N, C-alpha and C positions, 0 to 999 in steps of 0.2 A: 605390125609394130606392137610391142608389149604395152600394156596399160601403164600410164604414168602414175607414180605414187609420190605422195608428199614426203619431204624430208625436213629435218630441223634446219632452220636458217643458220648460216655460218655466223661467225662472231661479228663480221662487219656488215652484214646485210640483213635487214629485217624482212625483206621480201621472201616469199615462199618459192623455193626453187623446184625444178622438175628434172627427173633422170631420163636419159634416153635408153635405148635397148642395150647398147654396149656397156653402159654403166651398170645397168641392172644385172647383166650376166656376170660382170666382175664381182658385184656384191654377193651374188648367189654362191660363187666359187669360194669366196672368203668365208661365208657362213658355213659351208660344208667343211672347210678346213678347221674352223673353230669347233665344230661338232666332233670331229675326229680327235682333236686335242683334248676336249673335255672327256670323251670316252676313254682315251688313253690314261688320263689322270685318274678317272674312277677305277680303272682296272689296276693301276699301280697302287693307288691308295688301299684298295681292297686287299691286294697282295700283301702290303705292308702290315695292315691290321691283322690279316690272317697269320702272317709270319710272327707277329708279336704274341699271339695267343694260340693255344692248342688244347686238345683234350688228352688227358692221361687216364688210361684204363688199365686194368690188371686183374689178376687172380691170385688168390692165396691158397696154398695147398701144402700137404705134407706127404712124406713117403713112408714106406714100411708099415702098412701098404699105402699107396698113393690115394689120397682122399682130399676133397675140398675142405676148407676151413670157413665155416659160416660164422657170422657175428663177431668177426675180428675187427678191432678198432684200428683204422689206418689214418695216419697223419702225415701231411706234407708241409714242410716249413722251411723258411730261410730267414734272413735278417729282417725282412720287411713284412712277411705275411705268413699265415698259418691256415691250413685247410684240414678238415677232418671228416671222416665218413665211416660207415660200418659195412663190411662185406655182406652180400645177400646170401640166400640159401645155397647158391652155387659157388660161393667163395669169390664173387666178382665185386669190383668196386670201380668207381668212375669219378674223375674230377674234370669239370668243364671250365673253359675260359682260363686256363692256366697260362700265366706269362712265361716266356722263355727265360731260362736262367738256371742257376745251380740250386738244388734242393736237397734236404734230408728227408727220407721217408722212414717212418717208424710204424711198426705193427705190434699190437698187443692182443693177447688172447689168454683166457684162463688156463688153457692146457699147455701153452708153449712158452719157450724162452722168448723174451722180447727181441724183435728184429730191428736193426738200424742199418741204413746204408745211404750213401750219397749218390746222386745221379744228376744228369744234365737234361733239362727239357729243351728240345729244339722245336723248329716250326712244324715238323711232322708229328702226327699223332703218336703218342708214346704208349707202348704196351709193356707192362711189367708183370713178370711171373715170379712170385715170391714164395720161396720154400721155407716154412717154419720148422724148427727142430724142437721136438718135445723135451721138456725139462729133464726127463730121466736120461736122455742121451748125453747130457752134460754130467757125466757120471762123477766127476770130482766133487759135485755139490749135492749129491742125491739126498743124503741124510739131512743136511741143513734145510733143504726145501720142505721137509716135513714139519719144521717148526717156524719157518718164516711166513710172514704175511705177504700176499701179492696185491696187485692193484684192485683185485676183486674182493679182498678180505676187509671187513668193516673194522679196521684197527687204525690207531694213530701211530704212524711210523715215519721215520726219517732214514733214508738210505744213503750210505756213503760208498762210492765205488773206488777203484784203485787210484784213479786220478785225484779224487778228493783226499784220500789217505796220504798219498805222496805229497800233495800240495801242503798239507798241514804238518807233516812229519819233520820235526827238527830235533831229533834225538831225545825228546822228552818221553815220559812214560805214556802208555796207551790212553789213559783218560783224557789227555790233552788233545787228542784227535777229536774228541766229542765236544769240545768247549763251545763250538759255534752252533750246536744243535739246540733246539728249544728247551727251555726249563732246566738247564744244567748249571751246576756250580762245581768248579774244579778246585782242588786244594793240593798242597804239597808240603810235607813236613820239613823237607830240606830247603824249601823256598824257591827252588829253580826248576821243579818238574822232573827231577831225576831222583829215584829212591822211592820212599813211601808216598804214594799219591792216592787221591780218592775222588769220587764223583758222586754227586747227589742229583737226582732227577725228580723234579717237582717236590723237592725237599725230602725225598725218600732216601734213607741211608743205604750204603752199599750192601748191607746184609739182606735187604728186601728187593734187590735188583737181581733178577735171574740172568746169569751170563753163561753162554755156551760157545764152544769152539767146534765148528762142524757138527752142531747139534748135540755135542757131548758136554755135560755140565762141568763148569769150572769152579763154581762156588764151593768153598770148604764145607764139608758135610756137617760139621759141628757148629762152627761159628757162623756159617752161611755167608761169610764175607769173601771178597775177592782181593787177593794180594798181587797187584799188577807187577810189583817189583820182582816177583818170581819168574816172570816171562819177559825178560829184556828184549827190546827191539822186535816186539811182536808185530809192529807195523810193517816191517820188511817182509813178513810172511803172510800178510793179509790181503786177500783179493777184494773183499767187501765187508761192510758192517751194516747191520740193520738195528736201529734203536726203536723199540716199541714202548710207547708210554701208555700207562693204564695196565689192566690185567693182561691184555694182548691175547695171542693165541696160545693153545696148550703147548707145552714144551717139556723137555727132559730135565731132571733134577728138581730142586726146590721150586715151589710155585712162584711165579712172578707176582710180586705183591705191590705193584705200582709201576714197574718198568722192567724191561728185559733188553739185553744186548746180545745179538747173535753175530758171531764172527766167523767168516769163511776164509780159510787159508788158501794159499795160492793154487790156482789151476796149473796143470802141467802144459805149458805152451808147446805147440808142435814144432816151433823153431828153436834151434840151438841158441842159447843166450847166456852171457855172463854179465854180471852187474857188480860194480864197485861203488860203495857209498862211503864218503869220508865226511866227518863233521867235527867242528871245533867251535868253541865259544867261551863265554864268560864263566868264571869260577872253575877254570881248569876242566871244562867239559869237552870230552873227545869221544868220537865214535869211529869205528871201522867195521864195515859190513861187506861181506863177499857172498855172492849168490851165483850158482851155476845151474842152468837148466840144460839137460842133455838133448832136448828135442825128442821127437819120436824115433826110437831106435828100432832095430830089427824085431820082427814078431810083435810089434806094438808094445814094447816096453818103454819106460821113461822114468827119469828121476830128477829131483832137484835137491840141491844141497846149499845151505846157508850157514854161515858162522858170523857172530857179531861180538864185539867188545865195546863196552861203554864205561867210561870212568868220569867222575866229577868230584870236585871238592865240596860242592854244595854252597848255597848262599849262607845258611846258618853255620856258625862256627863248628868245625870238625864233622859236619854232616856229610861225609864223603860216601861215595858209592863206587863199588867195583863189580860190574855186572858182565856176565858172559852168557851166551845162548847159542844154540844150534838147532837147525831144523832139517830133517831128511824126509823126503817124500819119494816113494817108489811105487810105480803103478804098472799094471798089465791090463791091456784092453783087448776084448773080443768084440764080435759084432753085436752081441746082445748081453754082454756082461763085462764087469771090470773088477779088479782086486787092487786095493790101494792101501799102503801103509804110510802113516804120518807120525813122525817122532819129533817132539818138541822137548828140548833140554834147556833148563834154566838154572843159573847159579848166581846168587847175590850175596854180597858182603857189604853191609851198610852200617855206618856209625850212627848210633841212636840219636834222634832228635825228638823223641816221643813226648818229652815233658813240657814243651812249648815255653813261651816267654811270658813272665808276669806282665799283665797289661800296662801297669804304670811304668815299668822299666821300658817297655816298647815305646810308650808315649813321652818318655823323658820327664815324668812326674816324680820328682825326688821325694816329696813328702809322702805320697802314697806308697812309693817303693819302700820307704822306711817303715810304714805300717806293716807291710808284708814281712819285712825282716823281723820286726819285733813280735808280731802275733804268731808267725810260723817258726820262730826260733832258728833263724838262719844264721849260722856262726862259722867260724874257722875258714877253711879253704873255700867252702861253698860261698861264704859271704864275700871273700876277696874276688872270686870269679864273677859274682853278680855285680859288684861295684865297678870292676875294671873292664868288663866286656862292653863291646859296642851294643847300644840299646836295641838295634834292629837285628842283631845276629847272635844274641846271647844263647848259650846252650849250657844247661845245668851240668851236663856230664863232662868230666875232665879225665877220667880214667882212660888210659890209652887204648884199651881193647874193649870199650863199651860198644860192642858190635852185635848186629844180627847177621847170622851166617846160615844160609838155607839153600837147599837144592830141591828143585821140583821138576819132575820128568813126566811127560805125557806120551803114552804109547797107544796109537789108535789104528785100528784095522777095519777097512770098509769093504763090503761086497755088495755089488749092485747087479740085478738080473732083470731083464725084460721078459716077462712071462708071455705077453701077447702084445698086440697093438694098443691095448687099453690098460693092461695091468703090468706093474713092475714092482719088484720087491727089493728093499734096501736094508742092509743089516750092518751093525758095527759092534765091535768089541773094544774095550778100552781098559787100560790100567794107568792110574795116576799115582806116582809115588812122591813122597816128600820126607825129607829128613834134615834137621838142623836145630840150631839153638840160638838163644841170645845170651850174651855174657854180661854179667853185672859185677860191679864193685859195691859191696854193702859194708859200711863202717859199723863197728861195735855191735856185732850180732851175737845173740846168745848161742854158744856152741852146741848146747843141748838141742836147739831147734834143728840142727843139721846132723844129729846123731853123733856128734864129735865129743870126745872126752875133754875135760878141763886140762889146761896146760900148766905144768909146774916148771918154773924157772927159778932155781935157787930156793929161796924161801917164799917166793911169790906164787900165788895161784891165780890163774886167769880163766874166768868163766865166760868172758866176752873177747871177741877178736874181730879185726877186719877180715871179711870173707870175700873170696871171688867165687861166683857160682855161675852155672849154666842151666838154663831151663830148656829142656828138649821137647821136641815133637817129632815122632816117627810114625808116619801114617801111610796107608795104602787104600786107594779106592779102585774097585774092580766092578765092571758092569757090562751089560749087553743091551742094545736097543735094536728094534726092527720096525720098519714101516712098510705098509703095503699101500700103493697108490692106484686109484682107478681114475682114468681120464676119458671123457667122451665130450661130444659137442656141447652138451648141456650140464653134465655132472662132473664135478671134481671132488673126490673123496679120499681121505687118508685114514687108515687105522694104524695106530702105533702102540707099542708096548715096550717095557724095559724093566730091568731090575739092576740094583747096585748093592754092593756090600762094602762097608767101610770099617777099617780097624785103625785105632789110634792109640799110641802109647805116649802118655804125658809123664815126664819124670824130671826131677831136679838133681843136679850133681854139684857138690862142693869140690872145687879143684885145687883150692889153695886157701891158706890163711896167712896172716902176717908172720906166723911162726914156721911156715913151710915154704918151699920153693914153688914156682908156678907149675901147675899140673902135677904136683907131687901126690895129690889126693884124687881119689875116685869114689867119693862118698855119695851114695844115692840117698837123698833125704826125703823124697816122696816118689812114688811110682804108681800110677793108676792107668788102667786101660779102659777103652770105650769101644763100642761097636754100634753101627747103624746100618740097618737093612731097609731098603726101599723098593717097592713095586709100584709101577705106574702104568696106566693104559689110557689111551684117548682115541676118540673118533671125531672127525670133523668133515664137513661137507659143504660145498657151495653148489647151488643149482641155478641155472640160467633160465629166467622167465623173461625173454626179450631183453630189455635194458635193466631189469631188476635181478639181483642176485642175492637171495636169502642165504644165510650162513648159520650153521649149527655146530657147536663144539662142546664136547663133554669130556672131562678128565677125571679119572679115578686115581687116587694116590694113597698108599698105605706106608706108614713109617713105624719101624721098631727101633728104639734107641735104648741102649744099655750103657751105664757109666758108673763111676765110683766116686764117692766122697762128697763132703761138703768142703768146697775149696780144695785144698791139698791135704787136709787133715784126715781124710777117710773116716770121718766120724760116723757116717751112716752106711758105709760099705757099698755093696752092689745095689743099684737102683735101675728101674726099667719103666719106660713109658711107651705107649702105643697110640697112634692116631690113624684114623681113616677119614679121608677127605674126598668130596665130590665137588668139582669146580665146573659149573655149566657156563656157557657163553652163547648168546643168541644175537644175531644182527642181520642187517641188510645193506646192500650197496646198490646205488643207482649210477650207472655210467652212461653218459651221452656226450659224444664228441669231445669237447674240451673240458667238460665238467665231471666231477665225481662227488657224490653225496653218500654218506654212510652214517649208520647209527648202530650202537651195540649196547647190550646189557650183559654184564659178566660178574662172576663171583670168584674170589680167590680165598684160600685158607692156608694158614702157615703155622708150623709148630714153633715154639720158643727155641732159642739157641742154647748152646752148652752152658754159658754163664748163667742163664736164667734158671737152670736146674742146679748146678753145682754151688751156686751162691745162696740157695734157699733150702730150708728144710722141706721135706716132702709135703707137709701140710700147708706150706706156703707157695708151692709151685704155681706159677701163673697159668692162666688158660691160654688156649691157642687163639690166634688173631684171625679175624674175618674181614674181608673187603668186598663191598658191593660197588661196582663201577659202571657208570653210564658215560658213554662217549658219543658225541654227535659232531661230524666234521664235514667240511665242504672244501673242495679243491678245484681250482680253475687254472688251465694252462693254455696259452696261446703264444707259440713260438718262445721267445725269451721272456715273455711276461708270465709270471706265476703268482698265484695268491692262494692262501689257505687259512681257514679258521677252524678251531676245534673248541667245543665246549665240553668240559669234563666235570664229573661229580664223583668223588671217591669217599664213600661212607664206611668208616671203620667201626667194627665192634671189638672191644677188648684189645685195642692197640696197646702195645707195650712201650712205656716211656719211663724215663728217669724222674723220680720224684724227690730225690735227696735221701731216701731210705737206705740204710746199710744193713748188712747181715751180721752174724755173730762174730765174724772176724774183721769187721770194719770195711768190707768192700761194698761199693754202691750196687744196688739191685734195682731192676726194673719191675714195675707193677702195671697191671692192666688198668686202663681207663675205659669206662663203659662205652662212651660214644665220642667220636671225633670225626672230622670231615676235612677233606681237601677238595676245593672246587675252584674253577677259574676258566679263563679263556686264553687260548694260545693263537697268536697271529703269525703267519709266515708270508713273506712276499719277496718278489724279485722283479725288477723293472729296468729295462734298458733306457738310459738317459740319452745315449747316442750309439752309434755303431760300435764304438770302442769303450764306452763307459757304462758300467753296470752297477746298479744300486740294489741292495737286498738286506734282509734281516729278519728278525723274529722278536716277539715280545710276549711275555706271560704276565697276566694280571690275576692274582689268586687270593683266596681266603683260606687259611689253614687254621682250624679252630678245634680246641678241646672243650667239650661242654662243661665238665667239672672234674676236678681232681684235688687230692690232698697232698700238700707239700710237707716234707719232714725235714726239720732242721735241728741238728744236735746242739745241746748245751755243752760247751767245752770247759766249763768250770762250774762251781757251785754244786748242784745236785745231779748234773750230767743227764738231765731229762731230754726227751725228744719233744720238740715243739711242733704241733700240727697247725698248718695254715691252709685254709680252704680257698680255692680259686675257681672261678667260673668264666667261661667264654674267653679263654686266652689263646694266643697264637701258639702253634706247635713250634718247638725249637728247630732251628736251622731250616726254616721254611719261609723265605722272603716273599713278600706280597708282589714284588715286581722283579722280573728278570728280563733283560732286553739285550739284543745284539744287533749291530748294524755294520754292513760291509760295503765299501766302495772299491770297485775293481776297475782298473784302467789298463787297457791293452796298448802299450806304447808302440809295439810293432808285432810282427808275427812271432817273434822269439822272446819278447820281453813283456812281462805283466807285473803290475804293482797292485797291492791290496792294502787297504787301510781298514782296520776293524776296531770296533768299540764294544766293550762288554760292560753292562751295568747290572749290579746286583744290589737289591734293597737291603734294609736292615735285617739282620738275623739274630734271633734271641738264643742265648746260650742254654736257657732252660725253658720250662713251660709256664713261667709266671708272667710273661709279657712285661718285664721290667727293663727299662732302658739302661739301668745301671749294670745289667747282666746281658749285654748284647754286643754284637759286632756291627760297626758302622757300615752304612752303605758305601759302595765304591764304584768307580768307573775306570776301567783299564783300557788303554789304547795301544794297539800293536801295529807295526808296519812290516810289510814283506815285499821284496822284489825278487823275481825269478827270471832266469834266462834258460830257455830250452830250445835246442835245435829241432828241426822238423823230424817227425817220426817217420821211420822207414821200416816197413814190414813189422809194425807194432813196437819197434824199439825207439826210445826217445833220444838215443845218442848221448849228448852232453846236457846236463842240467845243473844249474848253479842257483842256490837260493840264499838270500841274506835276510835274516829275521831280526828286527829290532823290537824287542818286547818291552812293554811298559815305557813308551817313549816320553811320557810326562813325568817319569821317575816318582810315581806315587807308591808309598808303602802301605799296602792294604792287607787286610786279614780275612780270608774267606772261611777260616775254621778256628775252633778253640774249644774251651770247656770252662766250667765254673764249679765252685763248691763254696759252702757257707757254713757258719757256725755262730752261736751266740756266746759272746765273751763279756762278762760283767753286765749281763742283761741287754747288751746291744748286739744287733746282727752285724756280722763282718762277712763281706763278700770277697772272694778271691778269683779273679778272672785271669785266664791264660790264653794266649793267642798264637796261631801259626801264621806268621807273615809271609808274603811273597816278596821276591827280590825287586829292587828298583830297576832302573833301566839296565838292560843286558842285551847281549848280541849273540846270535848263533849263525853259523855259516855251514851250509851243506853243499856238497858237490857229488854228483853221481855220473857214472859213465856206463853205457850199455854197449856191449860188444856182440 
């Protein structure tokens, strides 16, 4: 008999019981069953845990020839987590303990186009084979890759892809697509974003911002400005945009003197596609845009054709726009080469709103408005117009044909060739033509100023008359650029060169007087020509030292500029200037998983613009400007969480500014100030508040100072002297100390998204005296947008509808303006003029992909 063992007493008996052998055998069997159950539980639990997590391994390689890609950054992310690693020398990577579910995998490398794909992680170990494509295989973008910054370039950049562009596009001019990027201020002379618009970046005016389309310069060779109105609906032809702040990388055309904007036009999709975009909204704004992509045709041909019409009455009185544009892309592809033609045609007819609104009229200050009327001798029909117009919409021009009428056409031809697995050559030739005029009504002009004889009527002789005139510009820019790229595991290098030649004819034509019929005259009253030849070359390279990537970039640029005259009087005849610039850049980037740290030191040099020469005598010509730029930046990315901070210091030598000085014919001239600086910090962030709610924005806090300069104010009576006023440590005009943007995005459903954005711009001074009496007030503008979009199929979005409610608080604010002053009776009189933006307004856009 088995040994008796004690057991716990039962509830009703305190005595210790004993088990017999049958009971013991029964207990033993039950214990064995419990052990089996426990073992089964452990096996099941282990299976569940194993099923919930797995290992993801993979390799990254390329073809032509096939080779592994070492030191590529690989990131896996979803809505709740983000993992990052770097491929080893064999191009392999591994992620352990990955939870099952849906993920996005992203791969970045200095040599290759970024790779993005979605995949499902299951219980079984996942093996991923990722093939990267070298940048030059995306031949539609070869030239622009030579001037753009990558994630390994130590430059401060913001990238907008096609989704970002379409999201912001509401039939306004191109600068409004950039409104949410850091340190930008957007303005519109018509008040509603259609017509003449402008953008300042870090307070830098458009003439100092280098703009390229597919790597080809867009800035006017003489004024160095960009007139976006000449390229209506450019957004519909744009694949992506990169904004570089600071000197940035070497580029084609004029040196970037604080910022650059690189636009890449549409790639040719391999799928056949047609797109219709219709838009309508406040102030009679309408848009029709039709695009057709042929897809890949026989023998690897393809084409894309777009046509657009945009019209608007404008917010400002009579500030209408009639805009037309077309874009044709034709390409032929081979295994190792491509040939592509890109034609952009633009036509604009806009009613002028250049003169702006007197500030007291805009603010409803009758007493101050009367001061303007009295001191500026506003009389007759002009006075009636001023007194009777809406204070927020006043336009000085009433002549029915006070219009700007201009056509600008761009013809670009690209050839790309793969020389070997590591070398490729990209070339482009281009011609940009422009011709047009602005028409003006000028009351009581001296006829002799137009080469016209006096008029005899009966016994009366008239030496003055009302004149209708046109001021013409007929110009052509022709150029060629070429880039050679070398790509290896460690070294990425580009050598580029180009030349351009510009010819411009500036002439004035009197077409009528009050004594003739309209266009009865063809009297040329001034005619001068100019030419500008430019040669540039640059070399830049990035070398990988583990996680460190040093960067070197040097640009050589030579400019020859010939022109005629002081203003339009040809007082000095032919003139010529020549400049030779060397612009070096040195930096380093550190990339590690989710973080990127970079620092750069760069220099830029820039020649004066046409007006700086033609408005000054040769002995008063200004010096060229120089910029020494330091940028230090940090970026952190973890899934939907992103953060960035940039510290910048931009030290200017001989910056050209308005001081109030005028030339011999009374036009304002710019003069050099010896030392000035722009410095500050830019913050960018994006944070998911929930699965469907995203918060993001940016902010710039800056100091923009001129060490010392002399202001010149004319005496308008008495001895007509020039009063000199010395200033020191003052803010640079149009350079706010604070610019901030915040956006709240809510995904209502898979098809519907709402965005609420707020843009704050601090006080801007109209001149360089830092006087509040000559400044634009700070403002905060809030916009709302709601979009509906069907699910994309084969890259096509199907139906998309967007409703944009701009300035929902109905604030009338002024992002731009100008000022002038004079002494009258020994007292300084200031006259401020402002360009207001429209109050609450609505835009509606609908698109259909077929």
